[in-house]
MARGU-353521 format. One line per field, with one value per atom (N, C-alpha, C): residue number from 1; atom name; y, z, x. Coordinates in steps of 0.05 Angstrom, whole numbers, plus 5000, padded with zeros to 4 digits. Example, Ala and Ser with C-alpha at 12.3 -4.5 7.8 and 13.67 -1.06 7.14 Angstrom:
BEGIN
num <- [1	1	1	2	2	2]
atomo <- [N	CA	C	N	CA	C]
py <- [4886	4910	4934	4955	4979	5001]
pz <- [5156	5156	5156	5142	5143	5157]
px <- [5264	5246	5264	5257	5273	5258]
This chain:
BEGIN
num <- [1	1	1	2	2	2	3	3	3	4	4	4	5	5	5	6	6	6	7	7	7	8	8	8	9	9	9	10	10	10	11	11	11	12	12	12	13	13	13	14	14	14	15	15	15	16	16	16	17	17	17	18	18	18	19	19	19	20	20	20	21	21	21	22	22	22	23	23	23	24	24	24	25	25	25	26	26	26	27	27	27	28	28	28	29	29	29	30	30	30	31	31	31	32	32	32	33	33	33	34	34	34	35	35	35	36	36	36	37	37	37	38	38	38	39	39	39	40	40	40	41	41	41	42	42	42	43	43	43	44	44	44	45	45	45	46	46	46	47	47	47	48	48	48	49	49	49	50	50	50	51	51	51	52	52	52	53	53	53	54	54	54	55	55	55	56	56	56	57	57	57	58	58	58	59	59	59	60	60	60	61	61	61	62	62	62	63	63	63	64	64	64	65	65	65	66	66	66	67	67	67	68	68	68	69	69	69	70	70	70	71	71	71	72	72	72	73	73	73	74	74	74	75	75	75	76	76	76	77	77	77	78	78	78	79	79	79	80	80	80	81	81	81	82	82	82	83	83	83]
atomo <- [N	CA	C	N	CA	C	N	CA	C	N	CA	C	N	CA	C	N	CA	C	N	CA	C	N	CA	C	N	CA	C	N	CA	C	N	CA	C	N	CA	C	N	CA	C	N	CA	C	N	CA	C	N	CA	C	N	CA	C	N	CA	C	N	CA	C	N	CA	C	N	CA	C	N	CA	C	N	CA	C	N	CA	C	N	CA	C	N	CA	C	N	CA	C	N	CA	C	N	CA	C	N	CA	C	N	CA	C	N	CA	C	N	CA	C	N	CA	C	N	CA	C	N	CA	C	N	CA	C	N	CA	C	N	CA	C	N	CA	C	N	CA	C	N	CA	C	N	CA	C	N	CA	C	N	CA	C	N	CA	C	N	CA	C	N	CA	C	N	CA	C	N	CA	C	N	CA	C	N	CA	C	N	CA	C	N	CA	C	N	CA	C	N	CA	C	N	CA	C	N	CA	C	N	CA	C	N	CA	C	N	CA	C	N	CA	C	N	CA	C	N	CA	C	N	CA	C	N	CA	C	N	CA	C	N	CA	C	N	CA	C	N	CA	C	N	CA	C	N	CA	C	N	CA	C	N	CA	C	N	CA	C	N	CA	C	N	CA	C	N	CA	C	N	CA	C	N	CA	C	N	CA	C	N	CA	C	N	CA	C]
py <- [5908	5931	5953	5977	6000	6015	6025	6041	6066	6088	6113	6120	6100	6105	6109	6131	6136	6115	6102	6078	6084	6108	6113	6130	6129	6146	6129	6139	6125	6131	6114	6115	6143	6152	6178	6201	6201	6222	6221	6198	6195	6209	6203	6214	6245	6253	6282	6298	6289	6304	6308	6289	6292	6311	6319	6339	6330	6304	6295	6305	6305	6315	6344	6360	6389	6394	6381	6384	6377	6356	6347	6361	6383	6400	6393	6376	6370	6394	6405	6428	6421	6440	6435	6423	6432	6422	6393	6382	6355	6335	6346	6329	6305	6310	6288	6266	6274	6256	6240	6253	6240	6220	6227	6209	6185	6189	6166	6148	6159	6142	6125	6138	6123	6100	6106	6086	6063	6069	6049	6033	6047	6033	6012	6017	5999	5980	5979	5961	5965	5989	5996	6007	6006	6018	6005	5979	5965	5973	5981	5987	6017	6033	6062	6072	6057	6065	6053	6040	6027	6041	6040	6052	6036	6049	6036	6017	6021	6004	5975	5971	5944	5931	5944	5933	5911	5893	5872	5886	5872	5883	5890	5873	5878	5903	5907	5931	5956	5954	5977	5984	5964	5969	5982	5972	5984	6013	6020	6047	6064	6053	6068	6074	6054	6058	6079	6077	6097	6125	6128	6154	6163	6144	6153	6159	6149	6154	6177	6190	6212	6233	6241	6262	6251	6226	6214	6217	6207	6210	6194	6203	6188	6162	6161	6136	6133	6108	6101	6077	6079	6057	6040	6014	5996	5976	5971	5954	5926	5905	5877	5872	5876	5871	5841	5831	5802	5802	5785	5783	5756]
pz <- [4103	4108	4121	4111	4121	4141	4162	4181	4187	4192	4196	4226	4243	4272	4280	4296	4307	4328	4327	4343	4372	4380	4408	4422	4413	4424	4438	4460	4474	4460	4464	4450	4453	4477	4481	4469	4474	4464	4434	4423	4394	4381	4391	4379	4384	4408	4414	4404	4407	4399	4369	4355	4326	4318	4337	4335	4316	4314	4297	4305	4330	4339	4332	4337	4332	4302	4287	4258	4246	4257	4246	4257	4272	4280	4306	4323	4349	4367	4380	4398	4420	4427	4447	4473	4482	4507	4505	4482	4478	4470	4465	4455	4473	4499	4517	4517	4518	4518	4492	4469	4443	4441	4450	4449	4466	4491	4508	4495	4482	4469	4447	4431	4409	4420	4441	4454	4465	4478	4489	4467	4446	4424	4411	4410	4397	4417	4441	4462	4466	4468	4471	4499	4517	4544	4559	4556	4570	4559	4534	4521	4522	4533	4533	4545	4564	4578	4566	4544	4532	4505	4498	4474	4450	4429	4407	4392	4395	4383	4392	4416	4427	4420	4405	4398	4378	4380	4359	4333	4311	4286	4288	4303	4306	4322	4344	4360	4345	4328	4311	4292	4281	4264	4279	4304	4320	4326	4331	4336	4311	4288	4263	4259	4266	4264	4285	4309	4330	4320	4308	4297	4275	4260	4238	4247	4271	4279	4299	4305	4324	4319	4294	4287	4280	4286	4282	4252	4233	4205	4198	4177	4168	4156	4143	4130	4135	4141	4143	4126	4108	4090	4102	4104	4114	4092	4090	4069	4082	4068	4076	4105	4109	4135	4138	4162	4168	4188	4182	4199	4213]
px <- [7804	7786	7803	7799	7813	7796	7808	7793	7809	7796	7810	7812	7811	7812	7841	7845	7871	7877	7900	7905	7911	7918	7924	7903	7879	7858	7837	7827	7805	7778	7759	7733	7720	7715	7702	7718	7743	7760	7761	7761	7762	7738	7714	7690	7689	7696	7693	7717	7742	7765	7767	7757	7757	7735	7720	7698	7676	7672	7651	7624	7618	7592	7588	7608	7605	7605	7622	7623	7596	7584	7559	7534	7539	7517	7503	7515	7504	7509	7489	7493	7513	7529	7550	7540	7517	7506	7496	7493	7484	7507	7530	7552	7558	7561	7568	7546	7521	7498	7498	7502	7501	7524	7547	7570	7565	7555	7549	7529	7508	7488	7501	7518	7531	7548	7563	7581	7563	7542	7524	7510	7501	7487	7504	7530	7549	7562	7552	7563	7593	7602	7630	7636	7617	7621	7644	7646	7668	7695	7696	7721	7728	7710	7713	7739	7750	7774	7800	7797	7821	7828	7853	7862	7852	7843	7831	7850	7876	7896	7892	7883	7880	7854	7836	7810	7813	7794	7792	7781	7782	7772	7742	7727	7698	7693	7708	7704	7713	7734	7741	7719	7706	7683	7660	7655	7634	7640	7666	7673	7668	7675	7669	7640	7623	7594	7585	7596	7589	7596	7618	7626	7607	7597	7579	7551	7542	7515	7513	7535	7535	7514	7511	7492	7464	7459	7433	7424	7440	7433	7408	7395	7371	7379	7402	7411	7441	7449	7477	7482	7501	7508	7530	7526	7546	7554	7580	7590	7596	7588	7594	7584	7559	7547	7541	7550	7544	7521	7502	7479	7478]
């Protein structure tokens, strides 16, 4: 599985510095709140202070999902979901 996560970036910085929230139309005054929600929704709060290079495969996938839900899309497609 390929992931486009930069390996030396922290969770919060990754989502904000790549400007996903702003690119996806989240108003600037809500960016911090939206990012926090995405991190919490994916249970990444404990990992927020660590470099993404050290994440397990599962946490890297969680980060990818967090990045995709930043703008609260109506639909998100996931490939090979394990339930």
